[in-house]
TORMI-337622 format. One record per residue (C-alpha): residue number from 1; residue in one letter; y, z, x. Coordinates in steps of 0.2 Angstrom, whole numbers, plus 2048, in hexadecimal, padded with zeros to 3 digits. Layout:
+-----+-----+-----+-----+-----+
|   n | res |  c2 |  c3 |  c1 |
+-----+-----+-----+-----+-----+
| NUM |   A |   Y |   Z |   X |
...
+-----+-----+-----+-----+-----+
REM end
This chain:
+-----+-----+-----+-----+-----+
|   n | res |  c2 |  c3 |  c1 |
+-----+-----+-----+-----+-----+
|   1 |   M | A89 | 57D | 660 |
|   2 |   T | A9C | 57C | 665 |
|   3 |   D | AA7 | 589 | 66C |
|   4 |   E | AB1 | 589 | 660 |
|   5 |   T | AB5 | 598 | 654 |
|   6 |   P | AB0 | 592 | 643 |
|   7 |   T | ABE | 595 | 636 |
|   8 |   A | ABF | 59F | 625 |
|   9 |   P | AC2 | 595 | 617 |
|  10 |   A | AD5 | 591 | 612 |
|  11 |   A | ADC | 59F | 60A |
|  12 |   T | AE0 | 59D | 5F7 |
|  13 |   G | AEB | 5A4 | 5EB |
|  14 |   T | AFA | 5AF | 5F0 |
|  15 |   T | B02 | 5B8 | 5FB |
|  16 |   G | AFD | 5CA | 5F0 |
|  17 |   A | AEA | 5C4 | 5EE |
|  18 |   R | AEA | 5C3 | 601 |
|  19 |   R | AEF | 5D3 | 602 |
|  20 |   S | AE6 | 5DB | 5F5 |
|  21 |   S | AD5 | 5CF | 5FE |
|  22 |   R | AD8 | 5D8 | 60F |
|  23 |   L | ADA | 5EB | 607 |
|  24 |   A | AC9 | 5E7 | 5FE |
|  25 |   A | AC1 | 5E2 | 60E |
|  26 |   V | AC6 | 5EF | 616 |
|  27 |   Q | ABE | 5F8 | 60B |
|  28 |   T | AAB | 5F2 | 605 |
|  29 |   L | AAA | 5F1 | 61A |
|  30 |   Y | AAE | 604 | 618 |
|  31 |   Q | AA0 | 605 | 60A |
|  32 |   M | A97 | 5FA | 614 |
|  33 |   E | A96 | 603 | 620 |
|  34 |   F | A92 | 615 | 619 |
|  35 |   T | A83 | 60D | 60E |
|  36 |   G | A7C | 601 | 619 |
|  37 |   T | A80 | 5F5 | 608 |
|  38 |   S | A7C | 5E2 | 60F |
|  39 |   A | A8D | 5D8 | 60C |
|  40 |   R | A86 | 5CD | 5FD |
|  41 |   L | A82 | 5DD | 5F6 |
|  42 |   A | A92 | 5E6 | 5FB |
|  43 |   I | A9C | 5D6 | 5F5 |
|  44 |   A | A95 | 5D4 | 5E5 |
|  45 |   E | A93 | 5E7 | 5E1 |
|  46 |   F | AA8 | 5E6 | 5E5 |
|  47 |   M | AAC | 5D6 | 5DD |
|  48 |   R | AA0 | 5DD | 5CC |
|  49 |   H | AAC | 5ED | 5CD |
|  50 |   R | AB9 | 5F0 | 5D7 |
|  51 |   L | AC0 | 5DD | 5D9 |
|  52 |   G | AD4 | 5DE | 5D0 |
|  53 |   T | AD1 | 5F0 | 5C8 |
|  54 |   T | ADA | 5F9 | 5DA |
|  55 |   A | AEB | 603 | 5DB |
|  56 |   D | AF3 | 5FC | 5E7 |
|  57 |   P | AF1 | 60E | 5F5 |
|  58 |   T | B01 | 60B | 5FF |
|  59 |   A | B0C | 612 | 5EE |
|  60 |   D | B13 | 621 | 5E8 |
|  61 |   A | B08 | 62B | 5DD |
|  62 |   G | B0C | 626 | 5CC |
|  63 |   E | B14 | 615 | 5D0 |
|  64 |   E | B02 | 60F | 5D0 |
|  65 |   E | AFF | 5FB | 5CE |
|  66 |   P | AF1 | 5F2 | 5CD |
|  67 |   L | AEE | 5E8 | 5D9 |
|  68 |   E | AF2 | 5D7 | 5DA |
|  69 |   A | ADE | 5CE | 5D8 |
|  70 |   P | AD7 | 5C8 | 5E8 |
|  71 |   D | AD2 | 5B9 | 5EF |
|  72 |   R | AC0 | 5B8 | 5EC |
|  73 |   L | ABD | 5AD | 5F9 |
|  74 |   L | AC8 | 5B3 | 606 |
|  75 |   F | ABF | 5C7 | 602 |
|  76 |   A | AAD | 5BE | 602 |
|  77 |   A | AB2 | 5B4 | 614 |
|  78 |   I | AB8 | 5C5 | 61C |
|  79 |   V | AAC | 5D0 | 618 |
|  80 |   E | A9E | 5C4 | 61E |
|  81 |   G | AA9 | 5C0 | 62D |
|  82 |   V | AA9 | 5D2 | 632 |
|  83 |   K | A94 | 5D7 | 62C |
|  84 |   D | A90 | 5C6 | 635 |
|  85 |   R | A9E | 5C6 | 646 |
|  86 |   T | A9C | 5DC | 649 |
|  87 |   G | A95 | 5DC | 65B |
|  88 |   E | AA3 | 5CC | 65E |
|  89 |   L | AB2 | 5D6 | 656 |
|  90 |   D | AAD | 5E7 | 65F |
|  91 |   T | AB0 | 5DF | 66D |
|  92 |   L | AC0 | 5D7 | 66C |
|  93 |   I | AC7 | 5E7 | 666 |
|  94 |   G | ABF | 5EF | 674 |
|  95 |   S | AC8 | 5E6 | 67F |
|  96 |   A | ADA | 5E9 | 677 |
|  97 |   L | AD7 | 5FB | 675 |
|  98 |   S | AE1 | 604 | 686 |
|  99 |   G | ADB | 613 | 68C |
| 100 |   E | AC9 | 61C | 68A |
| 101 |   W | AC9 | 616 | 674 |
| 102 |   K | AB9 | 60E | 671 |
| 103 |   V | AB6 | 605 | 660 |
| 104 |   E | AA7 | 610 | 65D |
| 105 |   R | AB2 | 61E | 65D |
| 106 |   L | ABE | 619 | 650 |
| 107 |   E | ABD | 621 | 63E |
| 108 |   V | AB5 | 615 | 634 |
| 109 |   I | AC4 | 60E | 62B |
| 110 |   L | ACC | 609 | 638 |
| 111 |   R | ABC | 601 | 640 |
| 112 |   A | ABE | 5F4 | 62F |
| 113 |   I | AD0 | 5F3 | 62F |
| 114 |   L | AD0 | 5EC | 642 |
| 115 |   R | AC0 | 5E3 | 643 |
| 116 |   A | AC5 | 5DB | 62F |
| 117 |   G | AD7 | 5D5 | 639 |
| 118 |   T | ACE | 5CE | 649 |
| 119 |   F | AC3 | 5C4 | 63F |
| 120 |   E | ACF | 5BE | 637 |
| 121 |   L | AD9 | 5BA | 644 |
| 122 |   L | ACD | 5B1 | 64D |
| 123 |   T | AC9 | 5A8 | 63E |
| 124 |   R | AD7 | 5A3 | 635 |
| 125 |   P | AE0 | 597 | 63D |
| 126 |   D | AEC | 590 | 62F |
| 127 |   T | AF3 | 5A3 | 62D |
| 128 |   A | B01 | 5AB | 638 |
| 129 |   P | AFB | 5B8 | 641 |
| 130 |   A | B0A | 5C3 | 63E |
| 131 |   I | B06 | 5C0 | 62F |
| 132 |   I | AF3 | 5C9 | 62F |
| 133 |   I | AFA | 5D5 | 63D |
| 134 |   N | B05 | 5DC | 62E |
| 135 |   D | AF9 | 5DB | 61F |
| 136 |   Y | AEC | 5E8 | 62A |
| 137 |   V | AFA | 5F0 | 630 |
| 138 |   D | AFE | 5F2 | 61E |
| 139 |   V | AEC | 5F7 | 618 |
| 140 |   A | AED | 607 | 628 |
| 141 |   H | AFA | 60C | 620 |
| 142 |   A | AF3 | 610 | 60E |
| 143 |   F | AE4 | 61B | 615 |
| 144 |   F | AEE | 621 | 628 |
| 145 |   T | B00 | 62D | 62A |
| 146 |   Q | AFD | 62C | 63C |
| 147 |   K | AFD | 624 | 64C |
| 148 |   E | AED | 617 | 643 |
| 149 |   P | AFA | 60A | 63E |
| 150 |   G | B00 | 608 | 64F |
| 151 |   L | AEE | 606 | 655 |
| 152 |   V | AE9 | 5FA | 64A |
| 153 |   N | AFD | 5F0 | 64C |
| 154 |   A | AFA | 5F1 | 65F |
| 155 |   V | AE8 | 5EB | 65F |
| 156 |   L | AEA | 5DE | 653 |
| 157 |   D | AF8 | 5D6 | 65D |
| 158 |   R | AEF | 5D9 | 66F |
| 159 |   L | AE2 | 5CE | 664 |
| 160 |   G | AEC | 5BF | 65B |
| 161 |   R | AF5 | 5BA | 66D |
| 162 |   R | AE5 | 5BB | 677 |
| 163 |   L | ADC | 5B2 | 66A |
| 164 |   R | AE9 | 5A7 | 665 |
| 165 |   Q | AED | 5A1 | 674 |
| 166 |   G | ADB | 59D | 678 |
| 167 |   M | ADD | 591 | 66B |
| 168 |   E | AE9 | 58A | 670 |
| 169 |   E | AE6 | 587 | 67F |
| 170 |   G | AD5 | 57F | 678 |
| 171 |   R | ADD | 575 | 66B |
| 172 |   R | AE7 | 56C | 67B |
| 173 |   A | AD7 | 56B | 684 |
| 174 |   G | AD0 | 561 | 676 |
| 175 |   T | ADC | 556 | 673 |
| 176 |   G | AE3 | 552 | 686 |
| 177 |   T | AF2 | 558 | 683 |
| 178 |   A | AFD | 564 | 68D |
| 179 |   G | B09 | 571 | 685 |
+-----+-----+-----+-----+-----+
REM end
């Protein structure tokens, strides 16, 4: 066993497909929280009934268009990864929350957004943190109009800096090179 964090499979498809995957993953995680459905069953249900039919929740009323078809591998990797590593993700999120905030007191959809974003920051070194953070802030804007998108941005930015710095230090230590 190593100290390295396994990486998620490389994302395929377009930027729009990855954004759709992230939104679908958050919706699925939200559903799982309420129904107690397993990741495998929730993924299968979402793929069968919802993928490719979801309208862009950030579009103005009357201007909704279907989102680009999601990257199914990325979607499944996020949902399964978050389910498998919820405790670890919640610890990381808790360490990045300020003041009196507690992970368990966050709204369910906000927890789903932060868990998915943290999972990707932790397991997708091939994707720039700014891209991951921006996409999850956009997801937060689809559900919230107040301070929550700012909270998502702040927490994921803190975690992105910390996690990526740790990855870089680990990489340098593994190759014996100094920065």
